One Martini backbone bead per residue (centre of mass of N, CA, C, O) as a GRO file, in nm:
protein
  372
    1MET     BB    1   1.352   0.642  -0.161
    2HIS     BB    2   1.082   0.607  -0.263
    3VAL     BB    3   0.721   0.547  -0.246
    4GLY     BB    4   0.704   0.452  -0.553
    5PRO     BB    5   0.898   0.270  -0.629
    6SER     BB    6   1.092   0.074  -0.455
    7ILE     BB    7   1.338  -0.084  -0.354
    8GLY     BB    8   1.538  -0.272  -0.541
    9ASP     BB    9   1.598  -0.602  -0.703
   10TYR     BB   10   1.761  -0.785  -0.918
   11GLU     BB   11   1.626  -1.063  -0.902
   12VAL     BB   12   1.340  -0.955  -0.936
   13GLN     BB   13   1.378  -0.808  -1.199
   14LEU     BB   14   1.502  -1.048  -1.372
   15ALA     BB   15   1.256  -1.240  -1.351
   16GLY     BB   16   1.096  -1.065  -1.574
   17VAL     BB   17   1.321  -1.166  -1.787
   18SER     BB   18   1.103  -1.346  -2.010
   19PRO     BB   19   1.116  -1.437  -2.311
   20ASP     BB   20   0.852  -1.564  -2.489
   21GLN     BB   21   0.609  -1.546  -2.264
   22GLY     BB   22   0.303  -1.665  -2.239
   23PHE     BB   23  -0.004  -1.708  -2.076
   24ALA     BB   24  -0.001  -2.034  -2.187
   25SER     BB   25   0.235  -2.115  -2.050
   26GLU     BB   26   0.383  -2.319  -1.822
   27LYS     BB   27   0.561  -2.104  -1.687
   28PHE     BB   28   0.335  -1.900  -1.626
   29ARG     BB   29   0.133  -2.078  -1.475
   30SER     BB   30   0.333  -2.125  -1.242
   31ALA     BB   31   0.382  -1.829  -1.158
   32MET     BB   32   0.088  -1.755  -1.099
   33SER     BB   33   0.035  -1.961  -0.881
   34ASP     BB   34   0.257  -1.866  -0.685
   35ALA     BB   35   0.170  -1.568  -0.661
   36LEU     BB   36  -0.113  -1.621  -0.542
   37LYS     BB   37  -0.010  -1.768  -0.289
   38GLY     BB   38   0.171  -1.536  -0.188
   39LEU     BB   39  -0.052  -1.334  -0.146
   40ILE     BB   40  -0.204  -1.492   0.074
   41TYR     BB   41   0.028  -1.479   0.272
   42VAL     BB   42   0.078  -1.157   0.306
   43MET     BB   43  -0.246  -1.119   0.379
   44GLY     BB   44  -0.352  -1.328   0.584
   45ALA     BB   45  -0.504  -1.554   0.429
   46ASN     BB   46  -0.749  -1.787   0.344
   47GLU     BB   47  -0.963  -2.020   0.182
   48ASP     BB   48  -1.188  -1.775   0.168
   49TYR     BB   49  -1.004  -1.660  -0.056
   50ILE     BB   50  -0.935  -1.455  -0.343
   51PRO     BB   51  -0.676  -1.403  -0.567
   52PHE     BB   52  -0.554  -1.096  -0.732
   53ILE     BB   53  -0.396  -1.035  -1.061
   54ILE     BB   54  -0.390  -0.721  -1.225
   55PRO     BB   55  -0.378  -0.502  -1.456
   56GLY     BB   56  -0.198  -0.198  -1.338
   57SER     BB   57  -0.296  -0.082  -1.017
   58GLY     BB   58  -0.404   0.020  -0.719
   59THR     BB   59  -0.637   0.183  -0.850
   60THR     BB   60  -0.761  -0.059  -1.000
   61ALA     BB   61  -0.825  -0.216  -0.741
   62MET     BB   62  -1.008  -0.009  -0.621
   63GLU     BB   63  -1.231   0.005  -0.847
   64SER     BB   64  -1.319  -0.306  -0.824
   65VAL     BB   65  -1.531  -0.277  -0.588
   66THR     BB   66  -1.777  -0.225  -0.784
   67THR     BB   67  -1.860  -0.526  -0.801
   68PHE     BB   68  -2.024  -0.478  -0.494
   69LEU     BB   69  -2.212  -0.254  -0.636
   70GLN     BB   70  -2.494  -0.051  -0.619
   71LYS     BB   71  -2.720   0.167  -0.662
   72ASN     BB   72  -2.716   0.387  -0.387
   73ASP     BB   73  -2.507   0.304  -0.219
   74ARG     BB   74  -2.343   0.307   0.088
   75ILE     BB   75  -2.043   0.504   0.168
   76LEU     BB   76  -1.749   0.482   0.380
   77VAL     BB   77  -1.474   0.712   0.405
   78ILE     BB   78  -1.149   0.689   0.557
   79SER     BB   79  -0.940   0.975   0.543
   80ASN     BB   80  -0.567   1.052   0.573
   81GLY     BB   81  -0.550   1.158   0.268
   82VAL     BB   82  -0.491   1.168  -0.062
   83PHE     BB   83  -0.546   0.852  -0.122
   84GLY     BB   84  -0.823   0.853   0.030
   85ASN     BB   85  -0.945   1.077  -0.163
   86ARG     BB   86  -0.958   0.895  -0.426
   87TRP     BB   87  -1.235   0.780  -0.382
   88GLU     BB   88  -1.395   1.021  -0.469
   89GLY     BB   89  -1.317   1.003  -0.765
   90ILE     BB   90  -1.421   0.724  -0.824
   91PHE     BB   91  -1.727   0.767  -0.710
   92SER     BB   92  -1.807   1.003  -0.908
   93ARG     BB   93  -1.868   0.788  -1.146
   94TYR     BB   94  -2.102   0.694  -0.947
   95ASP     BB   95  -2.426   0.583  -0.816
   96VAL     BB   96  -2.356   0.698  -0.506
   97ASP     BB   97  -2.341   0.716  -0.136
   98LEU     BB   98  -2.108   0.942  -0.001
   99THR     BB   99  -1.888   0.928   0.284
  100LEU     BB  100  -1.638   1.168   0.386
  101LEU     BB  101  -1.357   1.139   0.600
  102LYS     BB  102  -1.130   1.392   0.718
  103ALA     BB  103  -0.794   1.467   0.778
  104ARG     BB  104  -0.540   1.606   0.892
  105ALA     BB  105  -0.226   1.643   0.848
  106GLY     BB  106  -0.086   1.360   1.010
  107PHE     BB  107  -0.374   1.236   1.064
  108CYS     BB  108  -0.640   1.078   1.204
  109VAL     BB  109  -0.938   1.000   1.225
  110SER     BB  110  -1.138   1.022   1.470
  111GLN     BB  111  -1.320   0.833   1.680
  112ASP     BB  112  -1.559   1.032   1.705
  113GLU     BB  113  -1.621   1.054   1.402
  114ILE     BB  114  -1.660   0.764   1.340
  115MET     BB  115  -1.892   0.703   1.547
  116ASN     BB  116  -2.085   0.910   1.433
  117ALA     BB  117  -2.110   0.787   1.149
  118LEU     BB  118  -2.212   0.500   1.276
  119SER     BB  119  -2.479   0.576   1.451
  120ASN     BB  120  -2.700   0.653   1.187
  121ARG     BB  121  -2.575   0.416   0.985
  122HIS     BB  122  -2.580   0.199   0.711
  123TYR     BB  123  -2.346   0.023   0.520
  124LYS     BB  124  -2.221  -0.137   0.254
  125MET     BB  125  -1.935   0.034   0.276
  126ILE     BB  126  -1.602   0.027   0.428
  127ILE     BB  127  -1.319   0.255   0.401
  128SER     BB  128  -0.960   0.217   0.442
  129THR     BB  129  -0.628   0.317   0.521
  130HIS     BB  130  -0.347   0.187   0.641
  131VAL     BB  131  -0.127   0.359   0.451
  132GLU     BB  132  -0.044   0.686   0.406
  133THR     BB  133   0.154   0.810   0.154
  134SER     BB  134   0.139   1.133   0.206
  135THR     BB  135   0.238   1.088   0.543
  136GLY     BB  136   0.272   0.796   0.709
  137VAL     BB  137   0.012   0.702   0.811
  138ARG     BB  138  -0.128   0.471   1.054
  139PHE     BB  139  -0.415   0.276   1.061
  140PRO     BB  140  -0.591   0.094   1.312
  141ILE     BB  141  -0.747  -0.167   1.179
  142GLU     BB  142  -0.744  -0.378   1.408
  143LYS     BB  143  -0.951  -0.187   1.584
  144TYR     BB  144  -1.193  -0.137   1.347
  145ALA     BB  145  -1.298  -0.373   1.187
  146GLY     BB  146  -1.507  -0.489   1.395
  147ILE     BB  147  -1.673  -0.226   1.403
  148PHE     BB  148  -1.750  -0.217   1.104
  149ARG     BB  149  -1.905  -0.490   1.085
  150ASP     BB  150  -2.161  -0.365   1.251
  151HIS     BB  151  -2.207  -0.122   0.992
  152CYS     BB  152  -2.157  -0.339   0.752
  153ASP     BB  153  -2.106  -0.554   0.477
  154ILE     BB  154  -1.822  -0.413   0.377
  155VAL     BB  155  -1.473  -0.457   0.418
  156VAL     BB  156  -1.213  -0.217   0.329
  157VAL     BB  157  -0.856  -0.222   0.238
  158ASP     BB  158  -0.582  -0.007   0.183
  159GLY     BB  159  -0.252  -0.173   0.121
  160VAL     BB  160  -0.033  -0.040  -0.070
  161ALA     BB  161   0.177   0.064   0.176
  162SER     BB  162   0.180  -0.217   0.363
  163VAL     BB  163   0.205  -0.467   0.217
  164ALA     BB  164   0.505  -0.652   0.331
  165GLY     BB  165   0.562  -0.454   0.592
  166GLU     BB  166   0.317  -0.490   0.730
  167MET     BB  167   0.106  -0.652   0.930
  168VAL     BB  168  -0.131  -0.884   0.787
  169ARG     BB  169  -0.491  -0.998   0.894
  170THR     BB  170  -0.748  -1.059   0.718
  171SER     BB  171  -0.899  -1.292   0.862
  172THR     BB  172  -0.881  -1.191   1.165
  173TRP     BB  173  -1.018  -0.904   1.083
  174LYS     BB  174  -1.247  -0.935   0.877
  175VAL     BB  175  -1.172  -0.874   0.581
  176ASP     BB  176  -1.299  -0.867   0.250
  177ILE     BB  177  -1.097  -0.637   0.128
  178PHE     BB  178  -0.753  -0.639   0.003
  179ILE     BB  179  -0.516  -0.399  -0.098
  180THR     BB  180  -0.261  -0.369  -0.365
  181ALA     BB  181   0.083  -0.350  -0.494
  182SER     BB  182   0.381  -0.435  -0.660
  183GLN     BB  183   0.581  -0.163  -0.587
  184LYS     BB  184   0.614  -0.175  -0.295
  185ALA     BB  185   0.677  -0.387  -0.026
  186ILE     BB  186   0.709  -0.626  -0.229
  187GLY     BB  187   0.931  -0.526  -0.473
  188ALA     BB  188   0.810  -0.488  -0.743
  189PRO     BB  189   0.708  -0.398  -1.023
  190PRO     BB  190   0.509  -0.221  -1.198
  191GLY     BB  191   0.153  -0.334  -1.320
  192ALA     BB  192  -0.016  -0.423  -1.052
  193GLY     BB  193  -0.303  -0.537  -0.910
  194LEU     BB  194  -0.393  -0.630  -0.570
  195LEU     BB  195  -0.609  -0.894  -0.425
  196VAL     BB  196  -0.846  -0.988  -0.171
  197VAL     BB  197  -1.142  -1.201  -0.162
  198LYS     BB  198  -1.427  -1.296  -0.054
  199LYS     BB  199  -1.612  -1.547  -0.181
  200ASP     BB  200  -1.915  -1.463  -0.079
  201MET     BB  201  -1.940  -1.198  -0.237
  202PHE     BB  202  -2.028  -1.336  -0.519
  203GLN     BB  203  -2.319  -1.426  -0.397
  204LYS     BB  204  -2.425  -1.143  -0.269
  205TYR     BB  205  -2.309  -0.855  -0.460
  206THR     BB  206  -2.322  -0.874  -0.803
  207GLU     BB  207  -2.596  -0.804  -0.869
  208GLY     BB  208  -2.618  -0.523  -1.049
  209ASN     BB  209  -2.362  -0.393  -1.097
  210ILE     BB  210  -2.137  -0.094  -1.151
  211ALA     BB  211  -1.928  -0.215  -1.319
  212GLY     BB  212  -1.734  -0.254  -1.552
  213TYR     BB  213  -1.511  -0.448  -1.725
  214VAL     BB  214  -1.207  -0.475  -1.627
  215THR     BB  215  -1.304  -0.412  -1.305
  216ASN     BB  216  -1.460  -0.682  -1.315
  217LEU     BB  217  -1.417  -0.960  -1.111
  218GLU     BB  218  -1.598  -1.164  -1.257
  219ASN     BB  219  -1.403  -1.189  -1.508
  220TRP     BB  220  -1.144  -1.286  -1.324
  221LYS     BB  221  -1.214  -1.522  -1.137
  222PRO     BB  222  -1.184  -1.789  -1.316
  223VAL     BB  223  -0.881  -1.726  -1.370
  224MET     BB  224  -0.781  -1.728  -1.077
  225GLU     BB  225  -0.878  -2.014  -1.000
  226SER     BB  226  -0.720  -2.169  -1.224
  227SER     BB  227  -0.436  -2.045  -1.161
  228PHE     BB  228  -0.404  -2.152  -0.870
  229GLU     BB  229  -0.400  -2.458  -1.004
  230GLY     BB  230  -0.227  -2.423  -1.291
  231ARG     BB  231  -0.429  -2.384  -1.560
  232GLY     BB  232  -0.521  -2.113  -1.622
  233GLY     BB  233  -0.622  -1.822  -1.834
  234TYR     BB  234  -0.874  -1.589  -1.993
  235PHE     BB  235  -0.950  -1.222  -2.042
  236ALA     BB  236  -0.680  -1.068  -2.018
  237THR     BB  237  -0.369  -0.943  -2.030
  238PRO     BB  238  -0.133  -1.006  -1.834
  239PRO     BB  239   0.146  -0.921  -1.624
  240ILE     BB  240   0.391  -1.112  -1.697
  241SER     BB  241   0.654  -0.992  -1.579
  242VAL     BB  242   0.544  -0.926  -1.298
  243VAL     BB  243   0.482  -1.218  -1.214
  244PHE     BB  244   0.772  -1.324  -1.211
  245SER     BB  245   0.859  -1.121  -0.993
  246LEU     BB  246   0.649  -1.198  -0.773
  247ARG     BB  247   0.746  -1.482  -0.729
  248ASN     BB  248   1.021  -1.413  -0.622
  249ALA     BB  249   0.933  -1.222  -0.388
  250PHE     BB  250   0.747  -1.426  -0.239
  251SER     BB  251   0.962  -1.641  -0.186
  252ARG     BB  252   1.148  -1.447  -0.007
  253ILE     BB  253   0.929  -1.381   0.205
  254ILE     BB  254   0.874  -1.664   0.298
  255GLU     BB  255   1.165  -1.715   0.394
  256GLU     BB  256   1.173  -1.475   0.598
  257THR     BB  257   0.900  -1.390   0.687
  258MET     BB  258   0.661  -1.180   0.805
  259GLU     BB  259   0.758  -1.141   1.085
  260LYS     BB  260   1.053  -1.049   1.009
  261ARG     BB  261   0.978  -0.829   0.812
  262SER     BB  262   0.821  -0.649   1.006
  263GLU     BB  263   1.047  -0.611   1.204
  264ARG     BB  264   1.249  -0.482   1.010
  265HIS     BB  265   1.074  -0.237   0.939
  266ALA     BB  266   1.049  -0.128   1.229
  267GLU     BB  267   1.346  -0.090   1.299
  268LEU     BB  268   1.420   0.104   1.059
  269ALA     BB  269   1.202   0.322   1.117
  270LYS     BB  270   1.305   0.396   1.395
  271ALA     BB  271   1.590   0.484   1.312
  272LEU     BB  272   1.517   0.696   1.115
  273ARG     BB  273   1.355   0.885   1.309
  274LYS     BB  274   1.586   0.930   1.507
  275GLY     BB  275   1.771   1.066   1.299
  276ILE     BB  276   1.587   1.300   1.223
  277LYS     BB  277   1.549   1.421   1.510
  278SER     BB  278   1.860   1.473   1.557
  279MET     BB  279   1.843   1.709   1.325
  280GLY     BB  280   1.568   1.880   1.389
  281LEU     BB  281   1.334   1.718   1.279
  282ALA     BB  282   1.000   1.640   1.172
  283ILE     BB  283   0.719   1.444   1.187
  284VAL     BB  284   0.416   1.416   1.039
  285ALA     BB  285   0.329   1.197   1.209
  286GLN     BB  286   0.166   1.109   1.465
  287ASP     BB  287   0.205   0.985   1.756
  288GLY     BB  288   0.164   0.632   1.705
  289TYR     BB  289   0.112   0.662   1.358
  290GLU     BB  290   0.365   0.542   1.238
  291SER     BB  291   0.509   0.398   0.981
  292ASN     BB  292   0.718   0.128   0.827
  293THR     BB  293   0.733   0.266   0.508
  294VAL     BB  294   0.648   0.579   0.560
  295THR     BB  295   0.805   0.912   0.567
  296GLY     BB  296   0.743   1.235   0.691
  297VAL     BB  297   0.922   1.550   0.645
  298LEU     BB  298   0.983   1.838   0.792
  299LEU     BB  299   1.043   2.180   0.688
  300GLU     BB  300   1.254   2.469   0.736
  301ASP     BB  301   1.286   2.704   0.498
  302ILE     BB  302   1.242   2.464   0.275
  303ASP     BB  303   1.209   2.357  -0.025
  304SER     BB  304   1.119   2.046  -0.119
  305ASP     BB  305   1.198   2.036  -0.421
  306GLN     BB  306   1.494   2.125  -0.369
  307PHE     BB  307   1.570   1.911  -0.170
  308VAL     BB  308   1.527   1.659  -0.359
  309LYS     BB  309   1.731   1.751  -0.577
  310THR     BB  310   1.977   1.770  -0.393
  311ALA     BB  311   1.979   1.482  -0.278
  312LEU     BB  312   2.039   1.340  -0.552
  313LYS     BB  313   2.341   1.431  -0.549
  314HIS     BB  314   2.369   1.215  -0.283
  315GLY     BB  315   2.219   0.937  -0.395
  316VAL     BB  316   1.906   1.014  -0.312
  317GLU     BB  317   1.562   0.931  -0.365
  318PHE     BB  318   1.301   1.128  -0.300
  319ALA     BB  319   0.978   1.261  -0.203
  320ALA     BB  320   0.755   1.473  -0.246
  321GLY     BB  321   0.508   1.649  -0.129
  322VAL     BB  322   0.125   1.619  -0.164
  323HIS     BB  323  -0.006   1.771   0.056
  324PRO     BB  324  -0.169   2.067   0.050
  325GLU     BB  325  -0.117   2.162   0.356
  326LEU     BB  326   0.222   2.096   0.295
  327LYS     BB  327   0.315   2.235   0.059
  328GLY     BB  328   0.671   2.263   0.037
  329ARG     BB  329   0.728   2.133   0.365
  330TYR     BB  330   0.777   1.834   0.253
  331PHE     BB  331   0.898   1.494   0.268
  332ARG     BB  332   0.960   1.153   0.135
  333ILE     BB  333   1.007   0.818   0.265
  334GLY     BB  334   1.106   0.501   0.141
  335HIS     BB  335   1.094   0.196   0.366
  336MET     BB  336   1.079  -0.075   0.163
  337GLY     BB  337   1.119  -0.414   0.123
  338TRP     BB  338   1.474  -0.411   0.045
  339VAL     BB  339   1.553  -0.284   0.309
  340SER     BB  340   1.834  -0.145   0.491
  341ARG     BB  341   2.069  -0.024   0.688
  342GLU     BB  342   2.224   0.117   0.463
  343ASP     BB  343   1.980   0.291   0.362
  344ILE     BB  344   1.949   0.452   0.619
  345PHE     BB  345   2.224   0.585   0.614
  346LYS     BB  346   2.205   0.714   0.336
  347ALA     BB  347   1.967   0.892   0.399
  348LEU     BB  348   2.088   1.049   0.642
  349ASN     BB  349   2.334   1.152   0.484
  350ALA     BB  350   2.177   1.307   0.271
  351ILE     BB  351   2.016   1.499   0.457
  352GLY     BB  352   2.262   1.630   0.594
  353LYS     BB  353   2.395   1.747   0.337
  354THR     BB  354   2.147   1.906   0.240
  355LEU     BB  355   2.115   2.088   0.483
  356ALA     BB  356   2.395   2.225   0.454
  357GLU     BB  357   2.337   2.365   0.180
  358PHE     BB  358   2.096   2.531   0.360
  359ASP     BB  359   2.220   2.613   0.637
  360HIS     BB  360   2.185   2.363   0.820
  361ASN     BB  361   2.248   2.261   1.155
  362ALA     BB  362   2.341   1.932   1.094
  363ARG     BB  363   2.388   1.615   1.231
  364ILE     BB  364   2.522   1.327   1.147
  365PRO     BB  365   2.439   1.032   1.244
  366ASP     BB  366   2.521   0.758   1.392
  367LEU     BB  367   2.443   0.446   1.313
  368ASN     BB  368   2.456   0.308   1.588
  369SER     BB  369   2.278   0.512   1.751
  370VAL     BB  370   1.995   0.459   1.599
  371PHE     BB  371   2.010   0.133   1.698
  372GLU     BB  372   1.988   0.151   2.024
   0.00000   0.00000   0.00000
């Protein structure tokens, strides 16, 4: 139950084992078309958007937004943790005017801070993270996207840890670019950056852009448009095996429906947090801002690295905390993708047994009680 790659599924993994399939084969063209259509579905996007599946990672998809930036453009990043801060590293390589708002660990940037930053400047691009992987905080993008629209040209959301676990409504929220990755709540193997982009962005903002070569979406656009229609295309070698797995994953997500999938994630996350609190532990994310895909758990007088290593002996892999403000004092649980009630029980059982090894007087909650 790491925060990514998430809980695997054999059918999804095995779908990627397709030997001797090149990107020009009919089998791959069909898989790519289906995967792109599946991406549109989980993103809650309509025909006004182009889906992209590019080799790399969520970070690759993040950097590709430079396709729509020119020198000296103003950018506002609302960061609620370590991965929100990553935008600072990305944009440090480009000649842009960056404003970065940071929250303390476990919290979102306050509404007052956001409104103050919006009050006196117009931005080319405003970026926020839907679910912050380092803390499990969920930012209410559905509340802010419309506000951002009045103060910038381009609204970007990093949904690496939310898409296919949380409900995403790209079109309804009027988000221009929504980003994710293959290995999180979608539940496919790592190796691909995924995003949807409003079509008219390519007419408005690409001239004289500062993008590099591989991350320039103008180079990928004709390939994706042709692949969506099943005709294929080539710019650089696509993540062939991952695409086959993505098609399988998206097919199963569509069958489950995103509504039921998001409800499942919400139910399991609520039960997990209830069980954790019953053992006397606290959640990192502030009340009301907890995500349904990642949970940070505070530890008292227990080194988090040692806790994670010990929990592995009890059959569950958690992730150590990475936020510098809480370094060594918390661990993270990934509960997304193909997560089930059984996984929640196994996680709580492993936490309880691990706490006991550190002489923490914790009672392992009954499974039925956490789902009441």
